[in-house]
Each structure stands twice: as structure tokens, then as C-alpha cells.
N, C-alpha and C positions, 0 to 999 in steps of 0.2 A: 857349690854345685855337686850334684850327684854324679856317680860314675857314668850313668846313662846320658845325663845332660852333657858331660864332657865328650862322650863318644859321638853324640849327635852334632856337637859343635865341630868336631873333627870331620865328620862326614860332610857337613855344610861347607867347611873350608875347602876340602878336596873338590866338591862339586863346583864351587865358585871359581876355584883356581883353574880347573880344566875348562870351564865355560867362559873364562875371562870376564867374570861378573864383577866389574869395578864398583858397582853400587854396594855389593856385599862386602868387598874389601874395605870400602870407606866406612861401613857400619861396624866392622869387627876388628880392623887393624888400626891401632892408634897412630896418629901422625908422628909421634915420637918413638914408635917401635923401631928397634934395631935388631936385625937378625945377625948374629955372630956366626958366620959360616966360613971357616978357613978355605973351603973348597971353591968359593966364589971369588972371582977376580975384581969384585966391586963391592961397595957398601950397599947394604939393603936397609933402607930407612923409610918407614911409612907405607901406607897402602899402595901408593903408585909403584913401589918397587916390586910388588908381586908380579907384575907383567914382565919386568926385566928378568926376574928369576925364571919365569915360564919360558921366555925366549932363549935364555941361556941354556936351560935344560934341553929344549928342543934342538938347539944348535949342536949340542953334544951327542945327539942321537938318542935322547931319551924319548922314546915313542909315546910313553904315557903322557908326556907334556903336550904332545902334538895330537895324538889319536884318542886320548882319554883312557882312563881306567874303567873297568866295569864296576858295577855296584858290589859284586862279590869280591873283587880285588880290594876295594876300599874297606869292606867289612873285615877281610882277613888282616889287613894292615892294622886296623884299629883294635880288633879283638885279639891280636897277637897270635894268629894261627899261621 
């Protein structure tokens, strides 16, 4: 994959995550995917876990998980600005 393809995949992930797009998660997150995140108090496995992560972040006061990031915010994250 090219750098631009990878960046677009990241943008698509953030868009799907914030929109709770379970169809996109099912297409792009493998059922045997495991997210190793010591900051989470639960195991994240497969596409269905994306919603659990979103709920956890929203419960911790992460407004981005609840209110959404702007397109500019996502671009800055992906482009490293």
C-alpha cells in the first residue's frame, strides 16, 4: 500500500469509528484482531470490540468519541501535524 492509501484507510477508520459504522468495522477489522492496549480494562478482539472502545473513551470524558473529530483534526493526526 502506498502512503496515501494508508492515510486514507486511517481517515476511513476514524470516520467509521465516530459514526459507529459497524459495516465498515466488519469489512476492515479481522475477527481475530486483538488490540493490545494496556490503558483499557478489557480485551479488544474483533470488529465488535470497536464499539466497546468508543463507549469506554466516551465514558472517560473523551469528547471526540462522543462529539466527533473534525476532518481537519483527523488530517492533523494522520499527517503528523
